[in-house]
N, C-alpha and C positions, 0 to 999 in steps of 0.2 A: 421599679419603670422606668426608660431612661432621661436625663438630666432633655431643659428642650431652652435652646440662650432665646430673648428676649427680643428681638429688635425689630425696628419698623416695615411696619411689614412695604414693598415692592408698589409702585402703579401698576395699574391694569396693562395701561401701556407698555410696559417695560416688559415683555413679553420673550420665553428664552426663545432659541433659532430654532428653526423648523430640522430636523432630522428625517432623511429620508427613511424609512422603519425597513428592518428589515425581516425575513422571514423569524421567525421565533425558531430556537434551537434544532426541536425534536423533528417537525418539517424540514431542515437545513440535513439533520441525521437522514432522514433517511434517503433525503435525497442525494446523500456522499453514500450508504450502503449500499441505491440503486446500481447507481457510478459504477461505484467497483465490483457490487457484483455482477451488470453485465458486461465487465472489461473480459471478460473472458469467452461469452459468447463473440465482441467484435474481434479477441483476437482465433475465432477457430474458421469467422468470416473473410477477414484481413488474407490470411493464409491457405487462404481455396484466391486469388489469386496472383499473389503477393511470395514470395519468397522471406521465411523468416523475420531473415537481416531488414530485411525494407520493409516490412509491419513494425521491428523495431527505430528503423531508421525512421520512419515517418508518424511513431510514435516519440518522439522526443523530438520533430523537426514545430512536429503543432503544440504539444505540449510546452516546450521552451517559447511558441511565440506568445499564448496565454500570460506565460508571467514575464516574459517583457513586458508586454503591453502595463501587466500591472502593476509593475516598478516604474513603469511610467507614467502613469497614471500618480504612480504614491511621491512620484519623483526617485526611487529609490538604487542604488546606485550599488554596481558591483563591489562589490571584500578588492580590497590590495593584498600586497604583499605574498610572496614570493612563496613561506610558506604555507598560508591558509589556500595560496591556490592549490599547492602541491598538492596538500591535506582531501581537501574535495574530489581533483582525481581521483583519487583515489576511492571516495565514498560517492561519486561517479561511477565507479564502473561499478562497486559491490549493492549496489542500491537502486541503479535503473538500469545501463548498458547490459551487465550480465546477467540477473533474474528474467527483465524484461529476454531477451532472445529466449534464455533456457523457456521460458513460456512460450510460447512460439514455435520454437522447436517440439515442444514436447506433444503440443493442441495438431502435427501432424500424423500421430499417429495416437493418441487416444483422447475420450472426449472433453467437451469444456467442463461439464458436472467432477471427475473426476481430478482435474489442471484444480477447482474452485477447491476443491476441498483439499489438496496438497496444498494449496495457501497457507489453508489452517492449522495448516500445524506451524506457522513460521518464530507465533507466540511461544511451543515448546523448546525448536532448537535455541529459540535464545533464552530462555529460561535455565538451558540445560547449560547456555554456552556463560550464561551472567555469573551464575554459582561458579565459576573455576575466572571466570576472567576480571568479573566487577568483586570488589573485594564489598561494596555496599549494600550486596544482594545476600543474605543469609541463606545458606538453606535451612527449613521444618521439614517435619512430618508431614503439614499439609502439602508442602509444595511439590516434596516427594510426591509424597502418592498421586497430587494432580500430572507430575509428569510420567507413573506408570502409564495411569488408568488416561494416556492422551495419545501415549503410541499401544495400545490398547486396541483404542479407536483405530489409528492406522491401520494394526494389521488386519480390524475388521473389516472396511471398507477396500481388502487389499483384497481380503479371504482368503487370508494368510492356514486357511484350514483345509483350502481344495487346493493345494500346492501353487494357490496364485495363480491355479488354469486360467486361461485366455485375459492376460494380465501384457500388454507392451509390457514389456520390463523396460527399456532404453526410455521413452517413453514421460513415465512415472520416476524415473527414479530422473530425471530432468526436473520436473515439474517439484519433486521432492528436493533436486541441490537448488531451483532458482529459491525455494520457501526458507532454503535456509542460509540462501547469500544474505538475504534480506537482514537479519540479529546480527551477522558478522562484522556487514556495513555500521550498524546501528551502536555498535560498540566501539567502534573506529572512530565513529564520527565523535562521542562522547568520554573518548580517551582523547578526543585533537584537537578539538572545534568547538568544547563545552566551555562555553564563558567569553566566546569571542561578542567583540562591542559591535561587528555585525550584525543584522535583520535577521533575522531569518529565511523572509523574502528575499534578500539582496543574495545570501548563500545556494538559496535550495535555484536558484535565479537561475548562477553558474554553477551550481551545478548540475544541473541539468543541463545548460548548455556544454557542458565538459563530455558530458553523456555523448550528447546530438554529435561533437565532433570523433568525438571513438566513434563512433557509428561508421559515419560519413570518411573513415578511413579506412575502417575493416570492409564496410559488404561491399565495395567496386570492387577487392581483393576476391572475393568468395560467388559474385554474384552478379550475372547480368542486364543489362536493361529489357525492360519487359518488349515484349513483344506486340502488345498493344496493353490497355490502361481499362481493366475491368473495374467497370461504374459504382456500384455494391460495396469489395472488398475496401472501395480507396477512399469510401462516404466510412464504410465498419471505421477505419484503420483512420481519418477523423475524427473522429467523434473519440474512438481512444486516444488522442491525444489529446486535444480540444477539452473536450470532458475527463477520461479517467484521469490523467495524467496533470494537466493543466486545470480545470475546475477544480476539481478535488482537492489539488494540498490548498487554495485559495479556499474554498470551506473548510479545511484542514483546521485548518487554522485560527478560520472564527469562532471554532465547536474547542480550540481548548484552552482561544485566552477566554469564551466565554461558563466553559462547564468542567471544565480542566481534564488534563489530559486520561484519570483516570475511565471517566464517561465517557470522551470520545476517542479509548481504544478499544470500546463498548460496537462500534462496528464491525470488529475484526468476525464477530462469532454471527453475523447476518450476512458476508461476505457470502460462504459457501450455498448458505441455505436459497440466498437469492441465485449465484450460479447457476445451483441446481433445478430447480423451476424455470429458469433462462431456457436451459439444457433442452429441458423432456419435453418446455409450451415449443418454443420456434425450432429447433433443431431438429428436435423424436429423438433427441438419442435415450436410447436407454436405460433404465431402471430399476437395479436389483435391490430388494429387499438390504442387505448388507452396506451399502454405497450409504440414506438417511443412516440408518440407527449405528455403523460406522463413524459419519459425522457428527454427531451428534454427540455420539463419543469422544469423541476430540475433543470440540467443545467445551465439555463441562472439563476435563481434563487440564485442557489451554489455562480455562476458571481458575481451578483452583492451583495453578503450579502457577498463576499471576495476585491467588490471592495474596496479601504481607496484610502484616496490623498499623493502623493511621497514624501513628508517630516512623512512622517507615517509610512512611511513602512523601516521591517529593515528585517535583514539576520534572515533566518530561518536554524532550524538545517534541518539533512538528515531526522531525526526522522516523524515531520511536514509532510513527501508526506505522498501519500498512498502505500501501501505492499499488 
């Protein structure tokens, strides 16, 4: 039994300060899965009225606004130091501007279901890269088996035995490249910004701000102002940014702090399931047997590839989670 210190009981009037109750972590986990799972549907709807760069810029503007409001409430300041901002500029490109734009371009020609499944390959790319780039990630037979199984699942989704017939190669390649960009960015962040004295909220707020500025420069160079403003695509972009980019990051922080990065990272395995269900049910996208079967194989491989002994587990930064 644990020891108990004997102290004089406090008066009943000295009650602790009341706090606003937060939803349970399982409810917030489910909400985060839904938000990120529906992101691919929202991208598809957004590209029906606006160019991919405009979709990405709008997403970043709304997402940055949410984080700016959260920083104001918590009285957080943007980080200081030219070196920190330079590293954040690279992270903004690899983790936000580039993959967001690639997914938007990909969904011009591929269904949102396929984009969501391509996103699920990100842990596989990450594990393959970390075995080379991060000395703390040691290769094991189980993790190598996970990589092999995961990429077998990718081939199943793409219908490799049929010669990839009916597959839009360009759109699929863009979606896979987007999923590859995330772990490259994560590794860069871990090598350059790990141990920073700034809070994760401050760093991510600055990162999204820089990504917004990057798209604000690029978008006018490759697009023209729309002649009319379709309402439904605009609402989709607003939801994609405010919920899928801004609010999701805040929920993600709470989950990592409360249940740890390992449990929080499990949201990755629900995203393609929700993205597929949303695409089929709401957009009428077709679904062949190879898509859910391949997705299940991908997720199983990703789970094995991320497995590690308990003694090797180390806290992960919120940036290590999907966005």
